[in-house]
N, C-alpha and C positions, 0 to 999 in steps of 0.2 A: 504494500500500500504506500502511496505517495501523497502527502498533504502539503500543499503550498500555502504560504501566507505572506503578508507584507505589502500587498498591493494597495493602491489608493489613488487619490487625486493629487497631483503635484504641478506646480507652475514650471514652465520652460526654464531650463537651467538648474532645476532642483535635483534632489537625489532620493532614491529609495533603496532599501535592501530587501530582497525577496529571500525567503527561506523555504526549504522543502525537507520535511522530515520523512524518512523512509522506514518501513518495517516489513517484516516477512521474508527478508532475504539477508544474506551476509553483505551488508552495505559496503564494507571496506574492500570487497573483492571485485567491485564492478565500477565501470565508468558511469558517469552521470552527465546528462545533457539538459539544457534549457532550450525551449522552443517558444515561439509566440505566434499568435494568430490575430490579425487585425480584422475588423468587420469586412466581409466580402472578399477576404483573401485566404489563400491556403496557409496552413501552419508551416512555419519556417524555422530553421535552425538558428539558434542564437549563440550558444557556447557549449563547450565540452570540457570535462576535467577527467583525468585518468584516476585510476583507483587509489593511487597514493598521493594524489594532489599535485604531482610535479608537472604533468603534461596538461596544457590547456590550449584551446583554440577558440576563435571567435569569427562570427560573420563580419565581413568588412565594415558594415555600417555601424557597428558598436565598438570596434577596436579603439582602445585608448579611453573609452568612456565607461565600459562595463568590466567588472572583474568577477570571475567565478572562483569559488573556493569551497572547501569542504572540511568538516570536522568528523572524522570517522568515529570518534568516541561518542559523538552525539547523533550519529546516523543522519547527518544534516548536510545539505548542500546549499550554498548561498549564491546570490547574484547581486552584487553591489552595482547599482546603476547611478552614474553621475552625469551631469550636463545633459539632462533629459530633454528630448525634443518632442514636439507634437507627433511626429511620425513614429515615435516609440510606443504610442498608444496601442494597446493590444491586451489580450488575455495571455498570460505567461504560464507555461506548463513545464514541469520537470518530467524527466523520463529516464527509465532504466529497464532493462530486460524486456523491452517492447511494451512496457506498461506506462500509463500516464496518470498524473494527478488530476484533480478537478479544475485546476487553474486558478489564477488570481488576477484580477483586473488591474491594469495600470492605465491611468488616464493622465496625459500631459496636456494641460490647457491653462490659459490665463483667464 
């Protein structure tokens, strides 16, 4: 099971930190990913982190603004989002083992 939290309404240029708590599998053994889906668009990849937290990758549009991290002791993956833009507005999902959370809404608007 994957449960996301931390979304909300933020002004352009603001920050949010999303969390995803995992259960039901050996969290520390698996890569984790964040995706997002804006209204009327397909779900797209945002960020990846390896099982030990050392390897990360990002979609080009968030590089330098978003940071993915994980705490294996807490079975939690994070997405720190800085310098948010209106085009970051979407429902954000974490994913592992082909499973998805319920998503958390991020709205960037003045």
